[in-house]
C-alpha beads as a LAMMPS data file, in Angstrom:
LAMMPS data file: protein, C-alpha beads

150 atoms
149 bonds

1 atom types
1 bond types

-500.0 500.0 xlo xhi
-500.0 500.0 ylo yhi
-500.0 500.0 zlo zhi

Masses

1 110.0

Atoms # bond

1 1 1 33.255 243.519 337.697
2 1 1 32.005 240.131 336.494
3 1 1 34.946 239.870 334.111
4 1 1 37.414 240.496 336.949
5 1 1 35.773 237.737 338.971
6 1 1 36.076 235.299 336.055
7 1 1 39.731 236.230 335.541
8 1 1 40.342 235.630 339.258
9 1 1 38.649 232.220 339.028
10 1 1 40.577 231.284 335.879
11 1 1 43.950 232.273 337.336
12 1 1 43.294 230.723 340.743
13 1 1 42.127 227.438 339.196
14 1 1 45.671 226.952 337.893
15 1 1 46.836 226.654 341.529
16 1 1 44.383 223.842 342.337
17 1 1 45.942 220.401 341.717
18 1 1 43.423 218.805 339.335
19 1 1 44.024 215.740 337.197
20 1 1 43.057 217.015 333.757
21 1 1 42.097 213.587 332.416
22 1 1 39.647 212.747 335.234
23 1 1 38.909 216.256 336.590
24 1 1 39.482 214.940 340.115
25 1 1 41.594 216.571 342.799
26 1 1 45.099 215.136 343.078
27 1 1 45.327 215.848 346.819
28 1 1 42.894 216.011 349.710
29 1 1 43.758 219.614 350.530
30 1 1 43.152 222.487 348.162
31 1 1 44.442 225.286 350.384
32 1 1 43.894 228.984 349.737
33 1 1 42.804 228.681 346.065
34 1 1 39.573 226.880 347.016
35 1 1 37.923 229.756 348.895
36 1 1 39.234 232.285 346.351
37 1 1 37.655 230.353 343.449
38 1 1 34.399 229.970 345.386
39 1 1 34.186 233.691 346.183
40 1 1 35.162 234.599 342.593
41 1 1 32.446 232.388 341.099
42 1 1 29.794 233.666 343.524
43 1 1 30.882 237.243 342.779
44 1 1 30.759 236.552 339.040
45 1 1 27.228 235.142 339.233
46 1 1 26.064 238.118 341.321
47 1 1 27.619 240.699 338.979
48 1 1 26.617 238.927 335.770
49 1 1 23.031 238.307 336.900
50 1 1 22.462 241.919 337.849
51 1 1 24.212 243.337 334.799
52 1 1 24.906 241.790 331.423
53 1 1 22.529 238.830 331.850
54 1 1 19.544 241.162 331.843
55 1 1 20.380 242.416 328.343
56 1 1 18.723 239.377 326.753
57 1 1 15.435 240.172 328.486
58 1 1 15.621 243.943 328.052
59 1 1 16.092 243.381 324.314
60 1 1 12.359 242.926 323.900
61 1 1 12.042 246.724 324.219
62 1 1 13.710 247.029 320.814
63 1 1 11.165 244.840 319.030
64 1 1 8.268 246.633 317.265
65 1 1 4.912 246.266 319.008
66 1 1 3.230 244.373 316.170
67 1 1 5.781 241.505 316.305
68 1 1 6.817 241.728 319.954
69 1 1 5.321 238.342 320.930
70 1 1 7.212 236.522 318.166
71 1 1 10.392 238.486 318.900
72 1 1 10.187 237.719 322.603
73 1 1 9.746 234.038 321.805
74 1 1 12.813 234.055 319.535
75 1 1 14.754 235.984 322.167
76 1 1 13.880 233.393 324.821
77 1 1 14.740 230.454 322.552
78 1 1 18.104 232.034 321.721
79 1 1 18.889 232.709 325.374
80 1 1 18.061 229.183 326.525
81 1 1 19.794 227.607 323.510
82 1 1 23.054 229.314 324.418
83 1 1 22.581 228.178 328.025
84 1 1 22.197 224.583 326.825
85 1 1 25.325 224.881 324.676
86 1 1 27.354 226.242 327.584
87 1 1 26.083 223.591 329.994
88 1 1 26.770 220.762 327.554
89 1 1 30.294 221.900 326.597
90 1 1 31.631 223.122 329.944
91 1 1 32.867 219.785 331.329
92 1 1 34.447 218.818 328.000
93 1 1 36.236 222.159 327.888
94 1 1 37.468 221.709 331.451
95 1 1 38.826 218.283 330.560
96 1 1 40.422 219.299 327.245
97 1 1 41.550 222.845 328.079
98 1 1 41.950 222.633 331.884
99 1 1 39.659 224.484 334.302
100 1 1 41.632 227.709 333.822
101 1 1 41.261 227.461 330.055
102 1 1 37.501 226.902 330.250
103 1 1 36.982 229.836 332.600
104 1 1 39.328 231.956 330.483
105 1 1 37.313 231.161 327.343
106 1 1 34.024 232.135 328.984
107 1 1 35.678 235.263 330.368
108 1 1 36.603 236.223 326.814
109 1 1 33.049 235.569 325.629
110 1 1 31.674 237.793 328.414
111 1 1 34.143 240.520 327.453
112 1 1 33.074 240.384 323.792
113 1 1 29.416 240.560 324.875
114 1 1 30.192 243.515 327.127
115 1 1 31.834 245.363 324.211
116 1 1 28.845 244.590 321.992
117 1 1 26.449 246.067 324.553
118 1 1 28.559 249.199 324.990
119 1 1 28.899 249.951 321.282
120 1 1 25.736 248.531 319.698
121 1 1 22.951 248.431 322.282
122 1 1 20.879 251.637 322.516
123 1 1 19.674 252.914 325.886
124 1 1 15.882 253.117 325.924
125 1 1 15.401 254.367 329.475
126 1 1 12.545 256.840 329.711
127 1 1 11.411 256.365 326.114
128 1 1 7.874 255.360 325.229
129 1 1 7.738 251.986 323.471
130 1 1 6.558 253.633 320.268
131 1 1 9.675 255.849 320.140
132 1 1 12.073 252.915 320.129
133 1 1 11.364 252.294 316.431
134 1 1 12.711 255.780 315.680
135 1 1 15.917 255.005 317.578
136 1 1 16.471 251.765 315.670
137 1 1 15.834 253.480 312.319
138 1 1 19.166 255.308 312.844
139 1 1 21.368 252.203 312.514
140 1 1 22.120 250.688 315.885
141 1 1 20.809 253.866 317.465
142 1 1 23.373 254.174 320.254
143 1 1 24.300 257.791 319.510
144 1 1 20.709 258.732 318.709
145 1 1 19.426 257.269 321.969
146 1 1 22.007 259.305 323.899
147 1 1 20.713 262.486 322.230
148 1 1 17.145 261.435 323.101
149 1 1 18.093 261.000 326.768
150 1 1 19.335 264.596 327.064

Bonds

1 1 1 2
2 1 2 3
3 1 3 4
4 1 4 5
5 1 5 6
6 1 6 7
7 1 7 8
8 1 8 9
9 1 9 10
10 1 10 11
11 1 11 12
12 1 12 13
13 1 13 14
14 1 14 15
15 1 15 16
16 1 16 17
17 1 17 18
18 1 18 19
19 1 19 20
20 1 20 21
21 1 21 22
22 1 22 23
23 1 23 24
24 1 24 25
25 1 25 26
26 1 26 27
27 1 27 28
28 1 28 29
29 1 29 30
30 1 30 31
31 1 31 32
32 1 32 33
33 1 33 34
34 1 34 35
35 1 35 36
36 1 36 37
37 1 37 38
38 1 38 39
39 1 39 40
40 1 40 41
41 1 41 42
42 1 42 43
43 1 43 44
44 1 44 45
45 1 45 46
46 1 46 47
47 1 47 48
48 1 48 49
49 1 49 50
50 1 50 51
51 1 51 52
52 1 52 53
53 1 53 54
54 1 54 55
55 1 55 56
56 1 56 57
57 1 57 58
58 1 58 59
59 1 59 60
60 1 60 61
61 1 61 62
62 1 62 63
63 1 63 64
64 1 64 65
65 1 65 66
66 1 66 67
67 1 67 68
68 1 68 69
69 1 69 70
70 1 70 71
71 1 71 72
72 1 72 73
73 1 73 74
74 1 74 75
75 1 75 76
76 1 76 77
77 1 77 78
78 1 78 79
79 1 79 80
80 1 80 81
81 1 81 82
82 1 82 83
83 1 83 84
84 1 84 85
85 1 85 86
86 1 86 87
87 1 87 88
88 1 88 89
89 1 89 90
90 1 90 91
91 1 91 92
92 1 92 93
93 1 93 94
94 1 94 95
95 1 95 96
96 1 96 97
97 1 97 98
98 1 98 99
99 1 99 100
100 1 100 101
101 1 101 102
102 1 102 103
103 1 103 104
104 1 104 105
105 1 105 106
106 1 106 107
107 1 107 108
108 1 108 109
109 1 109 110
110 1 110 111
111 1 111 112
112 1 112 113
113 1 113 114
114 1 114 115
115 1 115 116
116 1 116 117
117 1 117 118
118 1 118 119
119 1 119 120
120 1 120 121
121 1 121 122
122 1 122 123
123 1 123 124
124 1 124 125
125 1 125 126
126 1 126 127
127 1 127 128
128 1 128 129
129 1 129 130
130 1 130 131
131 1 131 132
132 1 132 133
133 1 133 134
134 1 134 135
135 1 135 136
136 1 136 137
137 1 137 138
138 1 138 139
139 1 139 140
140 1 140 141
141 1 141 142
142 1 142 143
143 1 143 144
144 1 144 145
145 1 145 146
146 1 146 147
147 1 147 148
148 1 148 149
149 1 149 150
């Protein structure tokens, strides 16, 4: 659902008259695209925050108990580092690629992340923390974790 919201924002941004060199509106009235972009971005944040965004924090379940503190620290540093990169490049991307291009790029990144989670992230629901090591010992453990769930 988050990806659909980002696609809606990216497409609708192309209907908003924005000067790409200054990123300022060319007219005083935006019209119908303004509320659509606003709702799409709010919907994206709601869907992303309750879904894919939690993967970074749930990933600590996959770290062995004896190094979990270090792994959690590295996980947190990685998460916030990517946030800093996104925040520092977003305005430049909007200026160089247009708002639609920037939102389209981040939509693609979310889609790639979604595919990664589907194919490479094992489900650990209902497993004791000690059993997670066994799941990971079978490669990525996606198929093995599904057998464990049954």
